[in-house]
C-alpha positions in Angstrom: 152.0 46.0 102.6 151.5 49.2 104.8 152.4 52.7 103.7 155.5 53.9 105.6 156.0 57.9 103.4 156.5 59.1 106.5 157.4 58.3 110.1 157.5 61.4 112.8 158.8 61.4 116.9 157.7 64.0 117.1 155.2 66.8 115.5 156.0 67.6 111.8 154.6 70.2 109.5 154.3 69.0 105.6 153.8 71.5 102.7 154.0 71.6 99.0 155.1 67.7 99.2 154.2 64.8 96.9 154.2 61.3 99.0 153.7 59.0 96.5 154.5 55.1 96.0 156.3 54.0 98.7 156.0 50.8 100.3 156.9 49.0 103.7 156.3 46.3 106.0 155.8 48.4 108.9 153.2 51.8 109.1 154.3 54.9 108.7 152.6 57.3 111.3 153.8 59.9 114.1 152.2 62.5 116.4 150.3 65.9 115.7 151.5 65.6 111.6 150.4 68.5 109.6 149.6 68.6 106.0 149.1 72.1 103.3 149.1 71.4 99.2 150.3 68.2 99.8 149.7 64.8 97.4 149.6 61.7 99.7 148.1 59.2 96.9 149.5 56.2 95.3 151.6 54.6 97.6 151.3 50.6 98.3 148.9 49.3 100.1 146.7 52.6 102.3 148.1 56.1 101.4 146.6 57.0 105.0 145.9 55.2 108.2 144.2 56.4 111.5 146.7 53.7 113.2 149.8 55.1 113.4 148.9 58.6 113.3 147.1 61.5 114.6 146.4 64.0 111.5 145.6 67.7 110.6 144.9 69.2 107.9 145.9 73.0 106.4 143.9 72.5 104.0 144.0 72.1 99.5 145.5 68.4 100.2 144.7 65.7 97.5 144.4 62.0 100.2 144.0 59.1 98.3 142.9 55.5 100.2 142.7 56.5 104.3 141.6 54.2 106.7 139.3 55.2 109.7 141.5 59.1 109.0 139.9 61.9 110.8 141.9 65.6 110.3 141.3 65.9 106.6 138.2 67.4 104.7 138.7 71.2 105.4 139.0 73.6 102.7 140.1 72.2 99.0 141.3 69.0 100.7 140.5 66.6 97.5 138.9 62.7 99.1 140.0 59.7 97.3 141.6 61.3 94.9 143.9 60.4 91.9 146.2 63.4 91.3 147.4 60.9 88.3 151.3 61.2 88.7 153.4 59.7 86.4 154.7 56.3 86.4 158.3 57.2 87.1 160.3 60.0 88.2 160.9 62.9 86.0 163.6 65.8 85.8 161.7 68.9 85.4 164.9 71.4 85.9 165.6 70.4 89.9 168.0 69.1 91.9 165.7 66.5 92.6 163.7 63.8 90.4 159.9 64.2 91.2 156.2 62.2 89.4 155.0 64.6 87.5 151.2 65.8 86.8 149.4 64.6 83.8 
């Protein structure tokens, strides 16, 4: 299985997001995807792969498994980290259920 938590055909900036527990038969990706304060971990297969995208970190991301990627490792990034997410979606008062932090 490959990731595919995100696919973008143009530049995208992802801020304060959690991309977790995704799977697909195709690779996610895009061109010029920028992340800040984002968790990308606990996906099925590889969390971040350079085969389908170029990435830029604006800092303070938690990245699980990576294959051939560059662009992460700037100030505050945690590489190979386990964010210890809850195993199921939880309601924390907003309109959308989320994976909580343990």
